[in-house]
N, CA, C and O atoms as a GROMACS GRO file, in nm:
protein
  460
    1GLN      N    1   1.532   1.425  -1.419
    1GLN     CA    2   1.443   1.351  -1.319
    1GLN      C    3   1.304   1.421  -1.330
    1GLN      O    4   1.288   1.542  -1.348
    2VAL      N    5   1.206   1.328  -1.315
    2VAL     CA    6   1.069   1.375  -1.322
    2VAL      C    7   0.994   1.368  -1.195
    2VAL      O    8   1.003   1.260  -1.136
    3GLN      N    9   0.922   1.459  -1.142
    3GLN     CA   10   0.833   1.449  -1.023
    3GLN      C   11   0.707   1.483  -1.045
    3GLN      O   12   0.685   1.582  -1.115
    4LEU      N   13   0.605   1.413  -0.993
    4LEU     CA   14   0.471   1.442  -0.993
    4LEU      C   15   0.430   1.481  -0.853
    4LEU      O   16   0.454   1.411  -0.755
    5VAL      N   17   0.367   1.595  -0.849
    5VAL     CA   18   0.318   1.625  -0.710
    5VAL      C   19   0.179   1.663  -0.707
    5VAL      O   20   0.137   1.760  -0.769
    6GLU      N   21   0.099   1.581  -0.629
    6GLU     CA   22  -0.051   1.600  -0.624
    6GLU      C   23  -0.087   1.679  -0.504
    6GLU      O   24  -0.020   1.682  -0.400
    7SER      N   25  -0.196   1.740  -0.524
    7SER     CA   26  -0.262   1.836  -0.415
    7SER      C   27  -0.407   1.835  -0.413
    7SER      O   28  -0.460   1.798  -0.518
    8GLY      N   29  -0.480   1.867  -0.317
    8GLY     CA   30  -0.619   1.876  -0.322
    8GLY      C   31  -0.702   1.775  -0.247
    8GLY      O   32  -0.824   1.787  -0.239
    9GLY      N   33  -0.636   1.673  -0.191
    9GLY     CA   34  -0.708   1.581  -0.124
    9GLY      C   35  -0.765   1.618   0.012
    9GLY      O   36  -0.728   1.725   0.062
   10GLY      N   37  -0.847   1.545   0.073
   10GLY     CA   38  -0.899   1.587   0.216
   10GLY      C   39  -1.018   1.509   0.262
   10GLY      O   40  -1.042   1.400   0.211
   11LEU      N   41  -1.095   1.561   0.356
   11LEU     CA   42  -1.212   1.506   0.402
   11LEU      C   43  -1.332   1.586   0.352
   11LEU      O   44  -1.336   1.708   0.363
   12VAL      N   45  -1.433   1.511   0.296
   12VAL     CA   46  -1.551   1.588   0.260
   12VAL      C   47  -1.666   1.499   0.287
   12VAL      O   48  -1.651   1.378   0.298
   13GLN      N   49  -1.775   1.556   0.296
   13GLN     CA   50  -1.912   1.498   0.329
   13GLN      C   51  -1.969   1.431   0.193
   13GLN      O   52  -1.953   1.478   0.080
   14PRO      N   53  -2.039   1.314   0.223
   14PRO     CA   54  -2.111   1.265   0.097
   14PRO      C   55  -2.183   1.366   0.021
   14PRO      O   56  -2.256   1.443   0.083
   15GLY      N   57  -2.173   1.375  -0.105
   15GLY     CA   58  -2.242   1.471  -0.197
   15GLY      C   59  -2.152   1.591  -0.221
   15GLY      O   60  -2.181   1.675  -0.306
   16GLY      N   61  -2.044   1.597  -0.145
   16GLY     CA   62  -1.943   1.712  -0.171
   16GLY      C   63  -1.862   1.693  -0.292
   16GLY      O   64  -1.873   1.597  -0.368
   17SER      N   65  -1.775   1.798  -0.306
   17SER     CA   66  -1.690   1.805  -0.413
   17SER      C   67  -1.544   1.836  -0.370
   17SER      O   68  -1.519   1.900  -0.268
   18LEU      N   69  -1.449   1.786  -0.455
   18LEU     CA   70  -1.311   1.815  -0.436
   18LEU      C   71  -1.248   1.822  -0.576
   18LEU      O   72  -1.292   1.759  -0.672
   19THR      N   73  -1.141   1.903  -0.581
   19THR     CA   74  -1.051   1.916  -0.708
   19THR      C   75  -0.924   1.860  -0.676
   19THR      O   76  -0.866   1.904  -0.577
   20LEU      N   77  -0.872   1.767  -0.744
   20LEU     CA   78  -0.725   1.724  -0.739
   20LEU      C   79  -0.641   1.782  -0.852
   20LEU      O   80  -0.678   1.793  -0.968
   21SER      N   81  -0.525   1.818  -0.803
   21SER     CA   82  -0.425   1.880  -0.899
   21SER      C   83  -0.289   1.798  -0.897
   21SER      O   84  -0.243   1.757  -0.790
   22CYS      N   85  -0.228   1.775  -1.019
   22CYS     CA   86  -0.106   1.709  -1.022
   22CYS      C   87  -0.012   1.785  -1.118
   22CYS      O   88  -0.046   1.796  -1.236
   23ALA      N   89   0.094   1.833  -1.078
   23ALA     CA   90   0.191   1.902  -1.165
   23ALA      C   91   0.320   1.810  -1.182
   23ALA      O   92   0.374   1.745  -1.093
   24ALA      N   93   0.357   1.818  -1.315
   24ALA     CA   94   0.486   1.732  -1.340
   24ALA      C   95   0.594   1.841  -1.353
   24ALA      O   96   0.572   1.949  -1.409
   25SER      N   97   0.710   1.807  -1.300
   25SER     CA   98   0.826   1.901  -1.302
   25SER      C   99   0.958   1.815  -1.323
   25SER      O  100   0.957   1.692  -1.314
   26GLY      N  101   1.061   1.884  -1.349
   26GLY     CA  102   1.173   1.826  -1.401
   26GLY      C  103   1.224   1.836  -1.529
   26GLY      O  104   1.188   1.933  -1.596
   27THR      N  105   1.306   1.750  -1.580
   27THR     CA  106   1.350   1.759  -1.726
   27THR      C  107   1.245   1.702  -1.803
   27THR      O  108   1.239   1.580  -1.813
   28ILE      N  109   1.159   1.777  -1.862
   28ILE     CA  110   1.037   1.720  -1.936
   28ILE      C  111   1.039   1.794  -2.078
   28ILE      O  112   1.040   1.917  -2.087
   29PHE      N  113   1.040   1.707  -2.187
   29PHE     CA  114   1.035   1.755  -2.316
   29PHE      C  115   0.875   1.770  -2.351
   29PHE      O  116   0.828   1.874  -2.399
   30ARG      N  117   0.802   1.662  -2.324
   30ARG     CA  118   0.661   1.664  -2.338
   30ARG      C  119   0.595   1.545  -2.271
   30ARG      O  120   0.642   1.432  -2.269
   31VAL      N  121   0.469   1.587  -2.210
   31VAL     CA  122   0.399   1.493  -2.125
   31VAL      C  123   0.296   1.443  -2.219
   31VAL      O  124   0.219   1.520  -2.276
   32ASP      N  125   0.295   1.309  -2.237
   32ASP     CA  126   0.190   1.252  -2.325
   32ASP      C  127   0.054   1.227  -2.238
   32ASP      O  128  -0.004   1.322  -2.185
   33ALA      N  129   0.011   1.106  -2.227
   33ALA     CA  130  -0.122   1.080  -2.162
   33ALA      C  131  -0.089   1.111  -2.008
   33ALA      O  132   0.024   1.103  -1.959
   34MET      N  133  -0.198   1.146  -1.943
   34MET     CA  134  -0.203   1.171  -1.788
   34MET      C  135  -0.323   1.102  -1.739
   34MET      O  136  -0.417   1.075  -1.813
   35GLY      N  137  -0.319   1.071  -1.612
   35GLY     CA  138  -0.440   1.008  -1.559
   35GLY      C  139  -0.445   0.998  -1.415
   35GLY      O  140  -0.343   1.024  -1.351
   36TRP      N  141  -0.547   0.964  -1.358
   36TRP     CA  142  -0.577   0.935  -1.199
   36TRP      C  143  -0.603   0.793  -1.177
   36TRP      O  144  -0.669   0.730  -1.260
   37TYR      N  145  -0.559   0.742  -1.080
   37TYR     CA  146  -0.581   0.610  -1.038
   37TYR      C  147  -0.613   0.622  -0.877
   37TYR      O  148  -0.581   0.721  -0.812
   38ARG      N  149  -0.676   0.516  -0.826
   38ARG     CA  150  -0.699   0.526  -0.686
   38ARG      C  151  -0.687   0.373  -0.622
   38ARG      O  152  -0.708   0.266  -0.681
   39GLN      N  153  -0.650   0.392  -0.497
   39GLN     CA  154  -0.641   0.256  -0.425
   39GLN      C  155  -0.709   0.279  -0.287
   39GLN      O  156  -0.676   0.366  -0.206
   40ALA      N  157  -0.813   0.186  -0.271
   40ALA     CA  158  -0.869   0.178  -0.142
   40ALA      C  159  -0.820   0.065  -0.048
   40ALA      O  160  -0.778  -0.040  -0.097
   41PRO      N  161  -0.825   0.084   0.075
   41PRO     CA  162  -0.756  -0.016   0.171
   41PRO      C  163  -0.807  -0.160   0.141
   41PRO      O  164  -0.927  -0.186   0.136
   42GLY      N  165  -0.715  -0.246   0.123
   42GLY     CA  166  -0.745  -0.393   0.091
   42GLY      C  167  -0.780  -0.407  -0.056
   42GLY      O  168  -0.820  -0.518  -0.093
   43LYS      N  169  -0.771  -0.306  -0.146
   43LYS     CA  170  -0.824  -0.336  -0.287
   43LYS      C  171  -0.694  -0.299  -0.377
   43LYS      O  172  -0.595  -0.240  -0.333
   44GLN      N  173  -0.707  -0.339  -0.495
   44GLN     CA  174  -0.593  -0.314  -0.595
   44GLN      C  175  -0.623  -0.167  -0.650
   44GLN      O  176  -0.732  -0.111  -0.646
   45ARG      N  177  -0.509  -0.118  -0.701
   45ARG     CA  178  -0.517   0.024  -0.767
   45ARG      C  179  -0.599   0.010  -0.889
   45ARG      O  180  -0.578  -0.082  -0.968
   46GLU      N  181  -0.695   0.102  -0.906
   46GLU     CA  182  -0.782   0.100  -1.032
   46GLU      C  183  -0.782   0.235  -1.099
   46GLU      O  184  -0.762   0.339  -1.036
   47LEU      N  185  -0.806   0.231  -1.234
   47LEU     CA  186  -0.815   0.347  -1.318
   47LEU      C  187  -0.942   0.426  -1.276
   47LEU      O  188  -1.051   0.374  -1.255
   48VAL      N  189  -0.914   0.560  -1.266
   48VAL     CA  190  -1.033   0.658  -1.244
   48VAL      C  191  -1.065   0.728  -1.382
   48VAL      O  192  -1.177   0.727  -1.434
   49ALA      N  193  -0.957   0.788  -1.434
   49ALA     CA  194  -0.970   0.867  -1.574
   49ALA      C  195  -0.843   0.884  -1.636
   49ALA      O  196  -0.740   0.880  -1.569
   50THR      N  197  -0.843   0.902  -1.769
   50THR     CA  198  -0.719   0.932  -1.829
   50THR      C  199  -0.757   1.037  -1.938
   50THR      O  200  -0.871   1.047  -1.983
   51ILE      N  201  -0.651   1.114  -1.977
   51ILE     CA  202  -0.669   1.217  -2.077
   51ILE      C  203  -0.541   1.226  -2.168
   51ILE      O  204  -0.428   1.231  -2.118
   52THR      N  205  -0.561   1.227  -2.296
   52THR     CA  206  -0.440   1.231  -2.389
   52THR      C  207  -0.398   1.376  -2.403
   52THR      O  208  -0.470   1.468  -2.364
   53ARG      N  209  -0.284   1.393  -2.458
   53ARG     CA  210  -0.241   1.528  -2.470
   53ARG      C  211  -0.335   1.624  -2.564
   53ARG      O  212  -0.337   1.746  -2.555
   54GLY      N  213  -0.410   1.548  -2.656
   54GLY     CA  214  -0.516   1.608  -2.719
   54GLY      C  215  -0.646   1.635  -2.651
   54GLY      O  216  -0.743   1.691  -2.702
   55SER      N  217  -0.637   1.584  -2.522
   55SER     CA  218  -0.762   1.604  -2.435
   55SER      C  219  -0.879   1.506  -2.464
   55SER      O  220  -0.994   1.533  -2.431
   56THR      N  221  -0.844   1.392  -2.525
   56THR     CA  222  -0.940   1.288  -2.525
   56THR      C  223  -0.948   1.216  -2.399
   56THR      O  224  -0.844   1.174  -2.349
   57THR      N  225  -1.060   1.196  -2.344
   57THR     CA  226  -1.088   1.143  -2.202
   57THR      C  227  -1.136   1.014  -2.214
   57THR      O  228  -1.191   0.976  -2.317
   58ASN      N  229  -1.118   0.938  -2.112
   58ASN     CA  230  -1.158   0.801  -2.078
   58ASN      C  231  -1.196   0.801  -1.930
   58ASN      O  232  -1.119   0.848  -1.847
   59TYR      N  233  -1.313   0.748  -1.899
   59TYR     CA  234  -1.356   0.724  -1.749
   59TYR      C  235  -1.394   0.590  -1.705
   59TYR      O  236  -1.450   0.512  -1.782
   60ALA      N  237  -1.364   0.561  -1.582
   60ALA     CA  238  -1.421   0.434  -1.527
   60ALA      C  239  -1.572   0.450  -1.518
   60ALA      O  240  -1.625   0.560  -1.504
   61ASP      N  241  -1.637   0.339  -1.526
   61ASP     CA  242  -1.791   0.349  -1.526
   61ASP      C  243  -1.845   0.417  -1.382
   61ASP      O  244  -1.952   0.477  -1.375
   62PHE      N  245  -1.763   0.401  -1.280
   62PHE     CA  246  -1.816   0.431  -1.153
   62PHE      C  247  -1.813   0.579  -1.125
   62PHE      O  248  -1.874   0.632  -1.032
   63VAL      N  249  -1.731   0.647  -1.220
   63VAL     CA  250  -1.726   0.792  -1.198
   63VAL      C  251  -1.782   0.880  -1.319
   63VAL      O  252  -1.769   1.002  -1.326
   64LYS      N  253  -1.844   0.804  -1.411
   64LYS     CA  254  -1.893   0.880  -1.525
   64LYS      C  255  -2.006   0.966  -1.484
   64LYS      O  256  -2.093   0.921  -1.409
   65GLY      N  257  -2.009   1.089  -1.529
   65GLY     CA  258  -2.117   1.176  -1.475
   65GLY      C  259  -2.094   1.252  -1.354
   65GLY      O  260  -2.169   1.344  -1.323
   66ARG      N  261  -1.986   1.217  -1.277
   66ARG     CA  262  -1.957   1.275  -1.154
   66ARG      C  263  -1.821   1.341  -1.148
   66ARG      O  264  -1.804   1.445  -1.084
   67PHE      N  265  -1.719   1.278  -1.219
   67PHE     CA  266  -1.590   1.323  -1.223
   67PHE      C  267  -1.553   1.382  -1.358
   67PHE      O  268  -1.604   1.338  -1.461
   68ALA      N  269  -1.463   1.483  -1.359
   68ALA     CA  270  -1.407   1.533  -1.492
   68ALA      C  271  -1.273   1.557  -1.488
   68ALA      O  272  -1.229   1.622  -1.394
   69ILE      N  273  -1.192   1.513  -1.580
   69ILE     CA  274  -1.054   1.517  -1.584
   69ILE      C  275  -1.014   1.637  -1.696
   69ILE      O  276  -1.080   1.652  -1.800
   70SER      N  277  -0.922   1.704  -1.668
   70SER     CA  278  -0.883   1.809  -1.767
   70SER      C  279  -0.732   1.833  -1.745
   70SER      O  280  -0.676   1.793  -1.642
   71ARG      N  281  -0.665   1.901  -1.845
   71ARG     CA  282  -0.514   1.921  -1.829
   71ARG      C  283  -0.479   2.057  -1.888
   71ARG      O  284  -0.545   2.105  -1.980
   72ASP      N  285  -0.370   2.120  -1.832
   72ASP     CA  286  -0.319   2.226  -1.891
   72ASP      C  287  -0.167   2.194  -1.947
   72ASP      O  288  -0.074   2.192  -1.866
   73ASN      N  289  -0.149   2.173  -2.055
   73ASN     CA  290  -0.020   2.124  -2.129
   73ASN      C  291   0.085   2.230  -2.112
   73ASN      O  292   0.203   2.193  -2.108
   74ALA      N  293   0.055   2.359  -2.100
   74ALA     CA  294   0.149   2.453  -2.077
   74ALA      C  295   0.220   2.447  -1.927
   74ALA      O  296   0.337   2.477  -1.904
   75LYS      N  297   0.130   2.404  -1.840
   75LYS     CA  298   0.182   2.385  -1.709
   75LYS      C  299   0.212   2.236  -1.669
   75LYS      O  300   0.248   2.208  -1.555
   76ASN      N  301   0.196   2.150  -1.761
   76ASN     CA  302   0.216   2.006  -1.727
   76ASN      C  303   0.141   1.957  -1.615
   76ASN      O  304   0.189   1.884  -1.529
   77THR      N  305   0.010   2.002  -1.617
   77THR     CA  306  -0.064   1.982  -1.494
   77THR      C  307  -0.195   1.911  -1.530
   77THR      O  308  -0.261   1.955  -1.624
   78VAL      N  309  -0.238   1.806  -1.463
   78VAL     CA  310  -0.372   1.748  -1.475
   78VAL      C  311  -0.464   1.777  -1.346
   78VAL      O  312  -0.420   1.791  -1.232
   79TYR      N  313  -0.591   1.782  -1.381
   79TYR     CA  314  -0.693   1.801  -1.276
   79TYR      C  315  -0.787   1.706  -1.270
   79TYR      O  316  -0.811   1.642  -1.373
   80LEU      N  317  -0.850   1.679  -1.162
   80LEU     CA  318  -0.966   1.589  -1.146
   80LEU      C  319  -1.067   1.657  -1.061
   80LEU      O  320  -1.045   1.673  -0.941
   81GLN      N  321  -1.182   1.700  -1.119
   81GLN     CA  322  -1.287   1.763  -1.052
   81GLN      C  323  -1.388   1.640  -1.015
   81GLN      O  324  -1.439   1.566  -1.100
   82MET      N  325  -1.406   1.631  -0.883
   82MET     CA  326  -1.491   1.524  -0.827
   82MET      C  327  -1.614   1.578  -0.767
   82MET      O  328  -1.604   1.648  -0.666
   83ASN      N  329  -1.727   1.554  -0.818
   83ASN     CA  330  -1.855   1.598  -0.768
   83ASN      C  331  -1.946   1.477  -0.713
   83ASN      O  332  -1.920   1.361  -0.745
   84ASN      N  333  -2.045   1.504  -0.637
   84ASN     CA  334  -2.128   1.412  -0.578
   84ASN      C  335  -2.049   1.283  -0.524
   84ASN      O  336  -2.078   1.168  -0.555
   85LEU      N  337  -1.953   1.318  -0.443
   85LEU     CA  338  -1.864   1.208  -0.386
   85LEU      C  339  -1.946   1.131  -0.296
   85LEU      O  340  -2.038   1.178  -0.229
   86LYS      N  341  -1.903   0.992  -0.296
   86LYS     CA  342  -1.966   0.893  -0.222
   86LYS      C  343  -1.863   0.821  -0.124
   86LYS      O  344  -1.743   0.817  -0.151
   87PRO      N  345  -1.914   0.766  -0.012
   87PRO     CA  346  -1.813   0.694   0.077
   87PRO      C  347  -1.728   0.598  -0.007
   87PRO      O  348  -1.609   0.587   0.020
   88ASP      N  349  -1.778   0.533  -0.098
   88ASP     CA  350  -1.701   0.436  -0.186
   88ASP      C  351  -1.584   0.503  -0.264
   88ASP      O  352  -1.492   0.439  -0.315
   89ASP      N  353  -1.596   0.628  -0.269
   89ASP     CA  354  -1.479   0.706  -0.337
   89ASP      C  355  -1.361   0.724  -0.246
   89ASP      O  356  -1.258   0.771  -0.294
   90THR      N  357  -1.367   0.690  -0.115
   90THR     CA  358  -1.265   0.699  -0.022
   90THR      C  359  -1.142   0.601  -0.070
   90THR      O  360  -1.154   0.481  -0.092
   91ALA      N  361  -1.019   0.678  -0.083
   91ALA     CA  362  -0.915   0.610  -0.143
   91ALA      C  363  -0.799   0.694  -0.141
   91ALA      O  364  -0.817   0.812  -0.112
   92VAL      N  365  -0.677   0.651  -0.170
   92VAL     CA  366  -0.562   0.734  -0.206
   92VAL      C  367  -0.562   0.741  -0.358
   92VAL      O  368  -0.571   0.641  -0.429
   93TYR      N  369  -0.550   0.876  -0.407
   93TYR     CA  370  -0.562   0.893  -0.547
   93TYR      C  371  -0.423   0.928  -0.598
   93TYR      O  372  -0.354   1.017  -0.548
   94TYR      N  373  -0.387   0.855  -0.700
   94TYR     CA  374  -0.258   0.870  -0.758
   94TYR      C  375  -0.262   0.921  -0.895
   94TYR      O  376  -0.342   0.877  -0.976
   95CYS      N  377  -0.167   1.025  -0.926
   95CYS     CA  378  -0.148   1.094  -1.056
   95CYS      C  379  -0.047   0.995  -1.136
   95CYS      O  380   0.042   0.931  -1.080
   96ASN      N  381  -0.072   0.992  -1.262
   96ASN     CA  382   0.011   0.923  -1.348
   96ASN      C  383   0.048   1.002  -1.481
   96ASN      O  384  -0.040   1.068  -1.538
   97ALA      N  385   0.159   0.997  -1.521
   97ALA     CA  386   0.201   1.063  -1.646
   97ALA      C  387   0.301   0.972  -1.725
   97ALA      O  388   0.394   0.908  -1.674
   98MET      N  389   0.267   0.976  -1.860
   98MET     CA  390   0.358   0.911  -1.953
   98MET      C  391   0.443   1.009  -2.033
   98MET      O  392   0.399   1.099  -2.105
   99ILE      N  393   0.574   0.979  -2.010
   99ILE     CA  394   0.672   1.070  -2.061
   99ILE      C  395   0.769   0.985  -2.133
   99ILE      O  396   0.837   0.905  -2.068
  100LYS      N  397   0.783   0.996  -2.278
  100LYS     CA  398   0.877   0.906  -2.344
  100LYS      C  399   0.857   0.762  -2.321
  100LYS      O  400   0.957   0.692  -2.304
  101PHE      N  401   0.735   0.708  -2.319
  101PHE     CA  402   0.696   0.580  -2.291
  101PHE      C  403   0.729   0.519  -2.158
  101PHE      O  404   0.723   0.398  -2.137
  102VAL      N  405   0.767   0.614  -2.062
  102VAL     CA  406   0.788   0.574  -1.935
  102VAL      C  407   0.672   0.637  -1.839
  102VAL      O  408   0.632   0.753  -1.854
  103ALA      N  409   0.624   0.556  -1.744
  103ALA     CA  410   0.511   0.586  -1.653
  103ALA      C  411   0.581   0.640  -1.526
  103ALA      O  412   0.674   0.584  -1.468
  104TYR      N  413   0.521   0.760  -1.490
  104TYR     CA  414   0.567   0.820  -1.362
  104TYR      C  415   0.439   0.828  -1.274
  104TYR      O  416   0.327   0.839  -1.323
  105TRP      N  417   0.461   0.823  -1.150
  105TRP     CA  418   0.353   0.828  -1.050
  105TRP      C  419   0.391   0.930  -0.944
  105TRP      O  420   0.506   0.959  -0.911
  106GLY      N  421   0.277   0.982  -0.894
  106GLY     CA  422   0.291   1.079  -0.776
  106GLY      C  423   0.288   0.997  -0.652
  106GLY      O  424   0.274   0.875  -0.655
  107GLN      N  425   0.299   1.063  -0.546
  107GLN     CA  426   0.316   1.005  -0.415
  107GLN      C  427   0.169   0.967  -0.348
  107GLN      O  428   0.156   0.893  -0.250
  108GLY      N  429   0.070   1.025  -0.412
  108GLY     CA  430  -0.072   0.986  -0.375
  108GLY      C  431  -0.137   1.099  -0.278
  108GLY      O  432  -0.063   1.164  -0.203
  109THR      N  433  -0.263   1.119  -0.280
  109THR     CA  434  -0.323   1.211  -0.194
  109THR      C  435  -0.460   1.147  -0.146
  109THR      O  436  -0.542   1.094  -0.220
  110GLN      N  437  -0.468   1.160  -0.014
  110GLN     CA  438  -0.581   1.080   0.047
  110GLN      C  439  -0.713   1.164   0.026
  110GLN      O  440  -0.717   1.286   0.045
  111VAL      N  441  -0.820   1.089  -0.014
  111VAL     CA  442  -0.954   1.153  -0.035
  111VAL      C  443  -1.037   1.063   0.067
  111VAL      O  444  -1.035   0.940   0.058
  112THR      N  445  -1.110   1.130   0.164
  112THR     CA  446  -1.198   1.058   0.257
  112THR      C  447  -1.330   1.113   0.244
  112THR      O  448  -1.342   1.235   0.257
  113VAL      N  449  -1.437   1.039   0.220
  113VAL     CA  450  -1.559   1.081   0.209
  113VAL      C  451  -1.648   1.023   0.330
  113VAL      O  452  -1.674   0.903   0.337
  114SER      N  453  -1.689   1.106   0.414
  114SER     CA  454  -1.750   1.058   0.538
  114SER      C  455  -1.839   1.167   0.600
  114SER      O  456  -1.814   1.285   0.573
  115SER      N  457  -1.929   1.138   0.672
  115SER     CA  458  -2.016   1.235   0.736
  115SER      C  459  -1.985   1.226   0.884
  115SER      O  460  -2.044   1.297   0.964
   0.00000   0.00000   0.00000
């Protein structure tokens, strides 16, 4: 069984920064692509950023230049550094990991950007 556990969410003022972490645990041979998605109230879940095992990254246009995704393969962990946060970034952020062609999801962590 595979579990993804996210941490690092919280309340931050506009222009502030947060770093999210997500660690995969359980019976894992190898974690392939990992990523972060988010869902705001009343909206569909949307892609934020993804990273391959070889660290090739992909970002949604609305976070380019502000967010950075990275990973530590030895720890099966993915990170999301979020800078210059805006109120529109308020959402539940979900971690995703592909393992043997199966998608696993974390429980989500709330990020609220407000003054």
